[in-house]
N, CA and C atoms as an extended XYZ file, in Angstrom:
270
Properties=species:S:1:pos:R:3:atomname:S:1:resname:S:1:resid:I:1 pbc="F F F"
N       126.437       81.855      124.189 N   UNK     1
C       125.576       81.064      123.355 CA  UNK     1
C       124.495       80.457      124.237 C   UNK     1
N       123.308       80.432      123.720 N   UNK     2
C       122.179       79.830      124.414 CA  UNK     2
C       121.764       78.579      123.646 C   UNK     2
N       121.636       77.474      124.349 N   UNK     3
C       121.060       76.273      123.755 CA  UNK     3
C       119.678       76.116      124.365 C   UNK     3
N       118.701       76.158      123.505 N   UNK     4
C       117.292       76.142      123.924 CA  UNK     4
C       116.675       74.815      123.483 C   UNK     4
N       116.253       74.020      124.446 N   UNK     5
C       115.613       72.740      124.161 CA  UNK     5
C       114.097       72.939      124.260 C   UNK     5
N       113.429       72.882      123.118 N   UNK     6
C       111.975       73.069      123.097 CA  UNK     6
C       111.296       71.919      123.844 C   UNK     6
N       110.321       72.248      124.647 N   UNK     7
C       109.551       71.212      125.344 CA  UNK     7
C       108.537       70.611      124.391 C   UNK     7
N       108.500       69.285      124.374 N   UNK     8
C       107.576       68.574      123.481 CA  UNK     8
C       106.150       69.042      123.731 C   UNK     8
N       105.434       69.294      122.662 N   UNK     9
C       104.047       69.725      122.767 CA  UNK     9
C       103.864       71.228      122.916 C   UNK     9
N       104.957       71.984      123.027 N   UNK    10
C       104.853       73.430      123.252 CA  UNK    10
C       105.497       74.261      122.142 C   UNK    10
N       105.994       73.626      121.110 N   UNK    11
C       106.720       74.360      120.073 CA  UNK    11
C       105.803       75.347      119.352 C   UNK    11
N       104.600       74.909      119.021 N   UNK    12
C       103.668       75.807      118.333 CA  UNK    12
C       103.322       76.995      119.222 C   UNK    12
N       103.125       76.751      120.516 N   UNK    13
C       102.842       77.837      121.463 CA  UNK    13
C       104.024       78.815      121.545 C   UNK    13
N       105.245       78.277      121.513 N   UNK    14
C       106.433       79.115      121.546 CA  UNK    14
C       106.457       80.048      120.339 C   UNK    14
N       106.221       79.498      119.152 N   UNK    15
C       106.231       80.345      117.952 CA  UNK    15
C       105.063       81.330      117.935 C   UNK    15
N       103.915       80.949      118.465 N   UNK    16
C       102.787       81.885      118.550 CA  UNK    16
C       103.126       83.053      119.477 C   UNK    16
N       103.755       82.768      120.608 N   UNK    17
C       104.165       83.835      121.535 CA  UNK    17
C       105.179       84.755      120.861 C   UNK    17
N       106.134       84.151      120.156 N   UNK    18
C       107.135       84.953      119.449 CA  UNK    18
C       106.464       85.877      118.432 C   UNK    18
N       105.477       85.368      117.681 N   UNK    19
C       104.770       86.197      116.699 CA  UNK    19
C       104.016       87.349      117.354 C   UNK    19
N       103.470       87.118      118.551 N   UNK    20
C       102.685       88.144      119.239 CA  UNK    20
C       103.551       89.147      120.002 C   UNK    20
N       104.648       88.665      120.621 N   UNK    21
C       105.410       89.515      121.539 CA  UNK    21
C       106.858       89.768      121.123 C   UNK    21
N       107.312       89.122      120.065 N   UNK    22
C       108.705       89.271      119.671 CA  UNK    22
C       109.633       88.531      120.623 C   UNK    22
N       110.892       88.887      120.615 N   UNK    23
C       111.882       88.199      121.456 CA  UNK    23
C       111.801       88.577      122.932 C   UNK    23
N       111.219       89.704      123.229 N   UNK    24
C       111.097       90.199      124.607 CA  UNK    24
C       112.464       90.342      125.277 C   UNK    24
N       113.405       90.921      124.555 N   UNK    25
C       114.753       91.124      125.083 CA  UNK    25
C       114.798       92.335      126.003 C   UNK    25
N       115.350       92.170      127.200 N   UNK    26
C       115.543       93.347      128.054 CA  UNK    26
C       116.680       94.206      127.490 C   UNK    26
N       116.750       95.462      127.900 N   UNK    27
C       117.854       96.308      127.446 CA  UNK    27
C       119.169       95.676      127.895 C   UNK    27
N       120.164       95.758      127.033 N   UNK    28
C       121.455       95.162      127.346 CA  UNK    28
C       121.627       93.753      126.812 C   UNK    28
N       120.573       93.181      126.215 N   UNK    29
C       120.664       91.853      125.603 CA  UNK    29
C       120.415       92.022      124.112 C   UNK    29
N       121.307       91.456      123.314 N   UNK    30
C       121.216       91.601      121.865 CA  UNK    30
C       121.242       90.234      121.186 C   UNK    30
N       120.255       89.985      120.364 N   UNK    31
C       120.186       88.776      119.548 CA  UNK    31
C       121.092       88.960      118.339 C   UNK    31
N       121.934       87.953      118.031 N   UNK    32
C       122.815       88.024      116.875 CA  UNK    32
C       122.371       87.086      115.754 C   UNK    32
N       122.101       85.836      116.102 N   UNK    33
C       121.680       84.859      115.096 CA  UNK    33
C       121.242       83.586      115.802 C   UNK    33
N       120.553       82.714      115.065 N   UNK    34
C       120.165       81.431      115.635 CA  UNK    34
C       120.059       80.377      114.550 C   UNK    34
N       120.179       79.139      114.997 N   UNK    35
C       120.069       77.980      114.123 CA  UNK    35
C       119.251       76.940      114.870 C   UNK    35
N       118.405       76.216      114.138 N   UNK    36
C       117.527       75.208      114.735 CA  UNK    36
C       117.788       73.876      114.048 C   UNK    36
N       117.858       72.810      114.842 N   UNK    37
C       118.070       71.490      114.249 CA  UNK    37
C       116.878       71.102      113.370 C   UNK    37
N       117.087       70.181      112.466 N   UNK    38
C       116.053       69.810      111.497 CA  UNK    38
C       114.822       69.172      112.129 C   UNK    38
N       114.960       68.612      113.310 N   UNK    39
C       113.803       68.043      114.017 CA  UNK    39
C       112.968       69.125      114.701 C   UNK    39
N       113.474       70.347      114.721 N   UNK    40
C       112.856       71.495      115.400 CA  UNK    40
C       112.628       71.180      116.877 C   UNK    40
N       113.739       70.759      117.507 N   UNK    41
C       113.727       70.443      118.932 CA  UNK    41
C       114.717       71.284      119.730 C   UNK    41
N       115.784       71.745      119.051 N   UNK    42
C       116.847       72.484      119.729 CA  UNK    42
C       117.195       73.724      118.912 C   UNK    42
N       117.307       74.854      119.608 N   UNK    43
C       117.700       76.108      118.985 CA  UNK    43
C       119.021       76.558      119.602 C   UNK    43
N       119.962       76.925      118.748 N   UNK    44
C       121.260       77.449      119.165 CA  UNK    44
C       121.252       78.937      118.860 C   UNK    44
N       121.321       79.754      119.894 N   UNK    45
C       121.228       81.207      119.714 CA  UNK    45
C       122.519       81.878      120.153 C   UNK    45
N       122.970       82.761      119.317 N   UNK    46
C       124.125       83.582      119.658 CA  UNK    46
C       123.596       84.925      120.136 C   UNK    46
N       123.913       85.251      121.379 N   UNK    47
C       123.407       86.460      122.017 CA  UNK    47
C       124.595       87.208      122.641 C   UNK    47
N       124.417       88.506      122.800 N   UNK    48
C       125.352       89.319      123.574 CA  UNK    48
C       124.576       89.910      124.747 C   UNK    48
N       125.225       89.932      125.897 N   UNK    49
C       124.554       90.474      127.077 CA  UNK    49
C       125.568       91.158      127.977 C   UNK    49
N       125.116       92.236      128.601 N   UNK    50
C       125.993       92.945      129.532 CA  UNK    50
C       126.105       92.219      130.866 C   UNK    50
N       125.199       91.250      131.127 N   UNK    51
C       125.272       90.513      132.385 CA  UNK    51
C       124.486       89.200      132.293 C   UNK    51
N       124.859       88.272      133.145 N   UNK    52
C       124.130       87.012      133.251 CA  UNK    52
C       122.700       87.266      133.720 C   UNK    52
N       122.528       88.211      134.612 N   UNK    53
C       121.199       88.550      135.120 CA  UNK    53
C       120.244       88.981      134.023 C   UNK    53
N       120.751       89.731      133.051 N   UNK    54
C       119.910       90.170      131.930 CA  UNK    54
C       119.494       88.974      131.069 C   UNK    54
N       120.407       88.028      130.851 N   UNK    55
C       120.042       86.818      130.110 CA  UNK    55
C       118.989       86.020      130.861 C   UNK    55
N       119.154       85.905      132.170 N   UNK    56
C       118.178       85.177      132.979 CA  UNK    56
C       116.815       85.864      132.946 C   UNK    56
N       116.809       87.182      132.903 N   UNK    57
C       115.555       87.923      132.776 CA  UNK    57
C       114.869       87.565      131.455 C   UNK    57
N       115.628       87.539      130.378 N   UNK    58
C       115.066       87.165      129.077 CA  UNK    58
C       114.533       85.729      129.105 C   UNK    58
N       115.307       84.813      129.678 N   UNK    59
C       114.898       83.412      129.755 CA  UNK    59
C       113.588       83.258      130.526 C   UNK    59
N       113.372       84.103      131.520 N   UNK    60
C       112.154       83.986      132.330 CA  UNK    60
C       110.881       84.182      131.511 C   UNK    60
N       110.980       84.822      130.351 N   UNK    61
C       109.821       85.002      129.471 CA  UNK    61
C       109.495       83.741      128.680 C   UNK    61
N       110.423       82.791      128.661 N   UNK    62
C       110.296       81.618      127.791 CA  UNK    62
C       110.451       80.289      128.509 C   UNK    62
N       110.847       80.290      129.773 N   UNK    63
C       111.208       79.031      130.419 CA  UNK    63
C       110.037       78.104      130.736 C   UNK    63
N       108.818       78.542      130.452 N   UNK    64
C       107.673       77.637      130.563 CA  UNK    64
C       107.507       76.799      129.291 C   UNK    64
N       108.217       77.166      128.228 N   UNK    65
C       108.080       76.488      126.941 CA  UNK    65
C       109.359       75.781      126.498 C   UNK    65
N       110.475       76.091      127.127 N   UNK    66
C       111.754       75.510      126.735 CA  UNK    66
C       112.702       75.497      127.929 C   UNK    66
N       113.704       74.646      127.840 N   UNK    67
C       114.770       74.596      128.837 CA  UNK    67
C       116.013       75.234      128.214 C   UNK    67
N       116.759       75.972      129.005 N   UNK    68
C       117.858       76.770      128.494 CA  UNK    68
C       119.182       76.392      129.136 C   UNK    68
N       120.214       76.446      128.327 N   UNK    69
C       121.575       76.255      128.778 CA  UNK    69
C       122.370       77.469      128.301 C   UNK    69
N       123.040       78.133      129.222 N   UNK    70
C       123.855       79.307      128.888 CA  UNK    70
C       125.310       78.858      128.831 C   UNK    70
N       125.948       79.116      127.687 N   UNK    71
C       127.352       78.761      127.516 CA  UNK    71
C       128.122       80.042      127.170 C   UNK    71
N       128.868       80.578      128.138 N   UNK    72
C       129.664       81.770      127.839 CA  UNK    72
C       130.722       81.418      126.790 C   UNK    72
N       130.861       82.256      125.778 N   UNK    73
C       131.844       82.036      124.731 CA  UNK    73
C       132.620       83.320      124.473 C   UNK    73
N       133.770       83.157      123.844 N   UNK    74
C       134.590       84.288      123.407 CA  UNK    74
C       134.941       84.049      121.943 C   UNK    74
N       135.332       85.087      121.245 N   UNK    75
C       135.724       84.904      119.848 CA  UNK    75
C       137.117       84.276      119.787 C   UNK    75
N       137.458       83.740      118.628 N   UNK    76
C       138.716       83.012      118.490 CA  UNK    76
C       139.938       83.907      118.687 C   UNK    76
N       139.856       85.163      118.289 N   UNK    77
C       140.984       86.084      118.477 CA  UNK    77
C       141.248       86.321      119.966 C   UNK    77
N       140.191       86.470      120.755 N   UNK    78
C       140.350       86.641      122.203 CA  UNK    78
C       140.953       85.391      122.823 C   UNK    78
N       140.501       84.215      122.375 N   UNK    79
C       141.052       82.955      122.891 CA  UNK    79
C       142.548       82.867      122.595 C   UNK    79
N       142.926       83.204      121.373 N   UNK    80
C       144.338       83.162      120.976 CA  UNK    80
C       145.165       84.107      121.841 C   UNK    80
N       144.653       85.302      122.052 N   UNK    81
C       145.385       86.273      122.866 CA  UNK    81
C       145.541       85.779      124.298 C   UNK    81
N       144.507       85.177      124.849 N   UNK    82
C       144.596       84.653      126.226 CA  UNK    82
C       145.637       83.547      126.316 C   UNK    82
N       145.640       82.643      125.355 N   UNK    83
C       146.589       81.532      125.374 CA  UNK    83
C       148.016       82.044      125.226 C   UNK    83
N       148.244       82.897      124.263 N   UNK    84
C       149.602       83.385      124.024 CA  UNK    84
C       150.110       84.274      125.156 C   UNK    84
N       149.218       85.015      125.778 N   UNK    85
C       149.602       85.885      126.882 CA  UNK    85
C       149.972       85.064      128.116 C   UNK    85
N       149.238       83.970      128.363 N   UNK    86
C       149.427       83.182      129.588 CA  UNK    86
C       150.419       82.039      129.435 C   UNK    86
N       150.767       81.649      128.204 N   UNK    87
C       151.675       80.528      128.025 CA  UNK    87
C       152.587       80.808      126.844 C   UNK    87
N       153.631       81.536      127.095 N   UNK    88
C       154.559       81.917      126.027 CA  UNK    88
C       155.549       80.801      125.692 C   UNK    88
N       155.529       79.673      126.435 N   UNK    89
C       156.484       78.588      126.197 CA  UNK    89
C       156.096       77.693      125.022 C   UNK    89
N       154.873       77.741      124.543 N   UNK    90
C       154.439       76.864      123.430 CA  UNK    90
C       154.462       77.568      122.110 C   UNK    90
């Protein structure tokens, strides 16, 4: 998951760039969905990537307009399997 904090004064520029160039995703990075807070200050994006380096490459196209936080996530079924596999006593 990517948390994107829009820089004040640059939101319109960010959307203009998006309209002109699209997401600019490198191969191996896939956009799944996104949600934006009602103040239009923070975007939560669900992405898939084959590597952290590919995500960083994508971020480099936008980091002049927003600050990014990368949060690796797994689906709930994978989490359950990890817990049950590693701790059978509970």
